[in-house]
N, C-alpha and C positions, 0 to 999 in steps of 0.2 A: 461428496464432501468428506474429507478426512477430519475427524475430530480427535484432538489429543489433549491430555491433561498435562500441565507443566506447573512447576512451582517457581518462585522467585529465583532468579539466576540460572534457571535451566533454559536450554536452547533447542531449537529445531533447525535442521539443515536442509536446504532445498538445492538440489542439483550441484552439490559439492562447493558452490560458491556464494550462496546466500544463507546467512545465519540470522535467525530471529531469536532474540533473547528476551525473556520476561525480566524487566527491570524493576517493576514495582506493581503491587496489587493493593489498591486502596478502595474499600467499599465495592462499588460496582464498576470501577474503572481499572483498567490494566494498562500499564505503560510498557511499550515494546521498544527494543533497540534492534535496528535492522542494519546489517552489514551486507552490502551488495556491490558488485562492480559498478563503476561510474557510468557505464553504458546501459545499465538496467534502470529504467525509470521506476521510482517508488512514490506512489501517491496514496493519500487517503481516498476512499471510494467516492465520497461526496465532492472532493476536489477534482478527481478524474471525471466525474459526471458533468461538472461545470465546464471543464476544459472541452469535453466532447460537444456539449451544447453550444459553446462559443464557436468552436470550429465549424459546426453545422450551420450556424447562423451566418458566419463569414462566407461559407461555400454557397449558400443560397443567395446571399447578397451579390456575390460575384456572377452568378448565373443570370440574375435579373438585370445587372447593369452592364 
């Protein structure tokens, strides 16, 4: 894992087409702005985990029925 320090309004660029900008730092929370191509899905980890669980549940229901 790469760990970087950034200040408000500073950015990180990934693969020339994804830009992550620090929008705000308040206490223990950091707000990020993410610019990415429309074909690149961007999810919070907990949302992605829920999507994966839901898809696995649907797949196992299809196999049973």
